[in-house]
matplotlib code that plots the C-alpha trace (Angstrom):
import matplotlib.pyplot as plt

x = [-19.8, -19.1, -17.3, -18.9, -15.7, -16.2, -19.6, -19.5, -20.6, -21.1, -19.7, -16.4, -15.7, -12.9, -14.1, -13.5, -15.6, -18.4, -18.2, -18.4, -21.4, -23.1, -22.6, -24.0, -27.1, -27.7, -27.4, -29.8, -32.3, -32.1, -32.4, -35.3, -37.1, -36.7, -35.9, -32.1, -32.3, -34.4, -32.0, -29.0, -30.8, -31.6, -28.0, -26.6, -29.0, -28.0, -24.2, -24.6, -26.1, -23.1, -20.7, -17.1, -16.0, -18.6, -17.4, -13.9, -15.1, -17.0, -13.9, -11.5, -13.7, -14.5, -10.8, -10.1, -12.7, -11.7, -8.1, -9.1, -11.1, -8.8, -5.3, -5.8, -8.5, -10.8, -14.5, -16.2, -18.9, -20.1, -17.2, -14.6, -16.5, -16.8, -20.3, -20.4, -19.7, -22.4, -24.8, -23.5, -24.1, -27.6, -28.4, -27.2, -29.7, -32.7]
y = [4.9, 4.4, 1.2, -0.9, -1.0, 2.7, 2.0, 1.6, -1.8, -3.1, -6.5, -4.8, -3.3, -4.9, -7.9, -6.3, -3.3, -5.6, -7.5, -4.3, -3.1, -6.5, -6.3, -2.8, -3.8, -6.7, -4.5, -1.9, -4.7, -6.0, -2.6, -1.5, -4.9, -5.2, -8.1, -8.2, -9.3, -6.3, -3.9, -5.4, -5.2, -1.5, -0.9, -2.7, -0.7, 2.6, 1.8, 1.0, 4.4, 6.2, 8.1, 6.9, 9.7, 8.7, 5.0, 6.2, 8.2, 5.2, 3.0, 5.5, 6.2, 2.6, 1.6, 4.3, 3.0, -0.6, 0.3, 2.2, -0.8, -3.6, -2.1, 0.5, -1.4, 1.7, 1.5, 3.1, 5.5, 9.0, 10.6, 9.3, 9.2, 12.3, 13.7, 14.0, 10.3, 9.4, 11.4, 9.7, 6.2, 7.1, 8.1, 4.8, 2.9, 5.1]
z = [-34.6, -30.8, -29.9, -27.2, -25.1, -24.3, -22.8, -19.0, -17.9, -14.4, -15.3, -16.4, -13.0, -11.0, -9.0, -5.6, -6.7, -7.9, -4.6, -2.6, -4.6, -4.2, -0.4, -0.3, -2.4, 0.0, 3.0, 1.6, 0.7, 4.3, 5.9, 3.6, 3.6, -0.2, -2.5, -2.8, -6.4, -7.3, -5.5, -7.3, -10.7, -10.1, -9.1, -12.2, -14.5, -12.8, -13.0, -16.6, -17.2, -15.7, -17.8, -18.1, -15.8, -13.2, -13.4, -12.7, -9.8, -8.4, -8.8, -7.3, -4.3, -3.6, -3.9, -1.3, 1.1, 0.6, 1.3, 4.5, 5.6, 4.7, 5.0, 7.7, 9.6, 9.7, 10.2, 7.2, 8.2, 7.3, 9.2, 6.8, 3.5, 1.3, 1.5, -2.3, -2.6, -0.2, -2.3, -5.4, -3.9, -2.8, -6.3, -7.6, -5.3, -5.1]

ax = plt.figure().add_subplot(projection="3d")
ax.plot(x, y, z, "-o")
ax.set_aspect("equal")
plt.show()
């Protein structure tokens, strides 16, 4: 029997990761003219479907981007984000 603690869960992500994903969901909703609550709900559902390995990948990549942005004052764009991670994020939202 699988324990629940091994099941990935959006709410168990570190707070700075949740905040970043919330901001991304809001930005997507604004850009696409969608309801931000619906975009966030879809994101949460899709994150909860990820494997433990994919959750770790998400956390690692977002930690890296947050570090670049906050500690190194870099602007985050497609020139300094791995293409595979951009594809990964797009799949989470669409």
